[in-house]
N, C-alpha and C positions, 0 to 999 in steps of 0.2 A: 589149776587145780589137778589131781591123778583122779582117773575113771574107780569108782568103786567096786570093787569084786566082785560084787553080785550081778556087775553087767558085764565086765570083762569077759565074765564065761558065757554068756547067753547073746553077747551084739555080732561077733563074728559070724558071716554067712550072704549070703547069694540069696536077694531079691528083686521080686518085679520092681520097677521105681517107682521110688515113692517121691525122689523129689522136685519132679516134673511131669510125673505122670505120663510118661513116655514108656511103648513099646519095646522098651532091652531091660538090660541086667545093671541093679546097683550095687555094689560088693562092698562092703566091711567087712577088712581085714587090721589083723594087729600085725607090727611092724617094729622091731628094734622097739619092746614095750609102747610105744603108743599106738593108738587107731587110725583109720586113714577110711576115707568114703571114697569110692573108683567111681565114673559116672564117663559113661561117653561126653558128655553136656562139658567136663571140666576142658577133657583132653579140646573139645573140638573150641572151645571160648579161651581157655588158659594157655593151651599146649601139653597141659599134665593131665592125666587121669584121676591123679589123686589127690585128696584135700586131707589136710587132717583134721582129724572130730576132737575137740574138745569139750570138757565137761565143766560148764560152768557152776551150778550150785541148785540144791532142789532136786534133782533129776533132770535137770535139762542140759543139752547139747548144743555145741555151734558148727557148725563146718566152718574153716577158712574162706572168706569169697565167698560165703554160700548167705542171704540177707535175712534165714528164717531161724526161730531156735527150734529146739526136737527134741522133745519129749519122748523115751520110748517106754512103752509098756508090755513086757516081755516073761510077765511073768502068769501070766493066762494060757490059754488053749489054743486061743487066737490073737497073735501076736500083733500091736499097733503101733504107730509112730505119729502122733502130734506136730504138726507144725504150726509155729504161733509166729506172725508179724506183725507186729502195732496191735492195734483193738480186733483181727480176725486170726481165726482158728480151726483147722481143717482136722481129723482124724482119718488115717487112713491105714488098712489092712495091709501087715509086713507081711508077704506071700513066698515062703524062703524056700523059692525051687526054681532052676533055672527056667526060664521061657525058651521053648523049644524051636 
């Protein structure tokens, strides 16, 4: 399913890690019309730092080979991402600047 234009305009960026809560950058970028999430964890565990970000429906996203669903709230001044797995969810602030 294609990512809606409203998300395409706002998703790309460099963020403090929101996948594993570590002190490194997580990057969302567009390549060849698709979005990818880059993380040092992906590179360590899979040998490839990029995993495709897929839009499922109703604002939810899935990263290939990552167990949680994600829902981005990009309309506020304070951007957030919510991670969902089974009956558990957590909301994390998206800090869109590089860790120094």
